[in-house]
N, C-alpha and C positions, 0 to 999 in steps of 0.2 A: 603398644604400637611401635613398629620399627621406624628408625630415623635414617636419614642419609648417612650419618656417621656409622650406624650399624652396618649398612650396606658396604661402605668403604672398608670397614675393618674386616668383614667376611671376604671381600674381594681382594684384600691385600693391597689397596691403593689409598691415596690421600682422599680426603673429603672433596677437595676441588676437582680431582680427576674423576671421581665418581659422578659429580654434578655434571661435568662436561660430557661424560660418556652417556648420560641419560638425556641431556638437553641439547648438546651440540656434538653428536657422534662423529661428525666429519673432522673434528679436531683431535680425535683419539684413535690409537691403533686398534685394529679389528680384534686382536686377542684380548685387549683390555676391555673393550666394549662387551665382549662375550662374557668375561668374568663378572663384570658389574651387573649385567642384565640377569645372569644366572643367580647372583646373590640377591638381587631385588626380588626376583620371583620366589626364591626360597623363603625370604623374609616377608613376602606379601607386602612389599613396599610400593607405594604409589606417590609420586612427587605431587606436592600441592599445586593447585592452579596458580597461586601467587608466585611460588618459586619458579615454576616453569615460565611464567610471564616475564619475570625479572631476567631470567637467563636468556630469553629470546628477544628482549627489548620491546615486548608487547604487553598490553594490559590484559588481554584475553576478554575484553568487553567491547561490544558493539552497541551503539545507541540508535534507537529508532525514534525520530522526532516527528510528531504529528501536531496539527494546529489545535486540536481539542481532544479531550478524552470522552466527550459526550456523543460524538458522532459514531454510530455503530458501523459505519462503512469501514472504519479502520480495524475493527475487532478481528475479522478473519485474516486480514493482511498481517497483523501483529502475530497471530497464531502461526501462519505459514512461515514467517521469518523466524519465529522461535523454534519451530521444528528443525529448520536447517541449521540454526545456530547451535542447538543442542548436539546435533549429529557431528558438527565440526569442532566441538569442544569449546565453544564460546558462550559467554553469558550475554543475554540481551536485556538492555534496560530501555525503558520507554519514558520519554519526556514530552511535554506539551509546550510548543512555542509556535506562534503564528507568523513571525517575521513581518509584522506590521509596524513595529516601533523600534527605536534604538535599543531599548532594554532587552528586546528579544534576541538581538544579535549578541549583546553582552552575556546573556545567559548561555547561549550556544557556545560562545568563545570560552567560557569558564568550564564547560563540559568537555571541550575538545581534548585537553591533555589527559583526561581520564579514560579515553576510549581509543580503539584502533581505527574506527571508521564510523560512518553514519549512513543510515537509511533515512532519507529526508522527504517527508510529505509536506509540501508547502504550497497548496493549490492557490492560495490568495496572497502569498507572500510577495512583497515588493522586490523587483529585480535588484534594486540597489542594496538590499539586505541579503537576498538569497545567494546571488552570484559570488560575493567575496566569502560567504560562509562555506561554500562548497570547496574552497581552496585550503581550508584549515586542516582537513584530514581527508583521506579517501572517502568519497561520498557517492551514493547512488540515489538519484531522485526517483520518487514514486509518484506516478500519475501527473507528471509534468516534465516538459523538456526544455533544456537550456543548452545552447551551443557549448560544446566542450566539456559537458558533464555527463557521465553515464546515467542512463535512465531506463526505467521499466514502467510502461503505462498500459492500462486497459484501453483498447481502441474503441471506447464507447461512442466516439463521434461517428465512426462508421456504422456502429450498431444503431444509433439514433436515426441516421439517414435511412438505413434499411427498414427500421420500424415505421418511419413516415411513409415509405413507399408501400409497405404492407397495408397500412391504413388506407391508402388510395386504392389498392387492390380490393379492399373490403367495401369500397364505395363511398368513402369519406372525401368530400370536396373542400372542406374547411377544417384546418387543424390548428389547435392552439399549442404553442410550445412555452411551457412555464420554466423560465430560466432560473439558475441558481445565483450565487453571489457574483457580483459584477466583476470582481478581480480574478475569479476562478479561471485558470488556464483551460481546464476541461470544458467549462461552460462556454467560453468563447469558441472553442473548436466545435462543440455540439451545435450551437446556433448556426455557425457558418455552414456546416455540413448539411443540416436540415434545410436551410434556405436554398442551397444549391440543388439538393435532391428534389425539392418540390417545385422548382422553377418551371412554370408552364404546365404543371400537373394539378396543382391544388392551391387554394388560398391558404396563407399562413399568417397567424397572429402571434407575435412574440410578446410574452408578458414577463416583466421583470426588469432588473434583477430582483431576486428574492433570497432571503435567508433560507438555508436548507433545514427547515423545521416544520413540525406538524402544524403549529399555529399559523405559519406563513401559508401553508397549503389551504387551511380553512379560510384564511383571509382573502385568497385570490379567487375563490369560487365565483363571487359576483362578477369579476372581470371576465372570467371564462364564459359565463352565461350571456353577458352583454356582447361578447365577440361573435356569438352565433356559431362557434365551432361545434362540430359533432364528435370530435376525438381530441384527446389531450395527451401530450408527451410531457412528462415532468422531469426535472433535473435529478431528483433523488427520491429514494423510498420514503423519506420523512415527508417531503412535499406531497407525494402521491397519496400517502395515508391520510393526510389532512384534507386533500381535495376530495377523495372518495368519501370520507366521513362527512364533509360539508355538503356534498351532493345528496348523500343518503338522508341527512337530517332535513333536507328540503323536499324529500320525496322524489328526487330526480334519479331515474335509473337507466335512462337511454343514452347517457354520455359514456363513451369509451375512454378509460384512463389507463395509461401505462403503469405498470407496477413490477415488483419483483415477485418471485414465486411465493415467498413467505407471506406477503401481504395478500395475494390472491387467495391463498389457502385459508388464512386467518379470517378474512371477510366473507368467504364463501362466494366470491364473485365469479360470474361467468363472462365470457366474451372479453377476456383480459389480454392485452398485448404485454408480453413479459420479456424484459431485458435483464439478463443476469451477468454480473461481473464475478469471476471466480477469484475472490479475495485471497483465498488460501494460496492459489497458484501465483498470484501477483506477489505475495509476500515471499514465497519460496524463490521465485525467479530473481527478485530484487536481492535477497540475501546471497544467492549463488553468484550473482554478478559482482557483489561487493567482495565476497571471499576470493573470487578469482582476481580481482583488482589488488587485493592485499598481497597476493603471492606473485603477481606479475611484475616484470621489469618496468621501470619508468618509460613513459611514452606508449606508443602503439595505438591501435584503433580504439576509439571511444564507443563502447557498446550502447546501442539504442534499441530496445525491444518494445514492440507493440503487440500485446496479447489480444487475440480475438475475444469478443463477447458473444454470448448466445442470444438469439432473438427467436421467440416462439409466440404462438397465438393460441390461447386456450379458449376454444369455442364451446366446450362442453358445459353441461349443467353441473353445478358444484354444491355440495352440502357444507354448511358452516362447520368449521373445525371444532 
């Protein structure tokens, strides 16, 4: 395997000059760059990621921080970010930190010197922890907005409002909204948007806050039935799955429950209002935003992207998958 020293010898330059020609060509004469690059190609030499990072003053690593590794919502987001990181020559590492305690901030601070920037998903994180953390390294928030910090969010609040209005169009006059974790930034927006959308159009019962789990969905079924609602919008797919399971176990089939496409297909359910967040695109856009920040001059406009979500209503008969 060829080394940088081999390239320098073939090009007739010092090892330091060869390194600069490959990593910081703006510091080297054009003729020298050409000789070094020709030698590198002839020897099939590729500089190591570590060496390139040291020469550029960067680590070549970006960290994506999520509150938990158990929530499948983050899986496609991580994949989308990974795709963009690979294309840009970066490594993506994933860590779990909720930003609910002092120790969470300490873990984040220890990670900061080892990366060039962060993609940070902290839906329930306390402002007193999240805001200073975003100042440690270039950071893009995912699915949350804080003044002065770049962010990319799925505009699910608008989608929830549209879903509620579609339910009214289908004849529902009492809707239950099963909320997620109380500190969740998205949960607060979704509840507010649905309340505003249904004002004067239908009765609304807000249930929660609830943990975003299957068990919590099963547990809230009794409250839904007591409310008298004929349609349900739930905070997450995990809650929806629990609610639908709980209803089916009681032999109740006439309640409409929102879900994502995967759940509707798996359960063979008909008459399902479907709200889909494109997690892959959310991850891609977040990574693109961070990469642009890494290469941008200090200052400038703070990007804030809100990606649309899709709302559909499957009224057809479905066969179990």
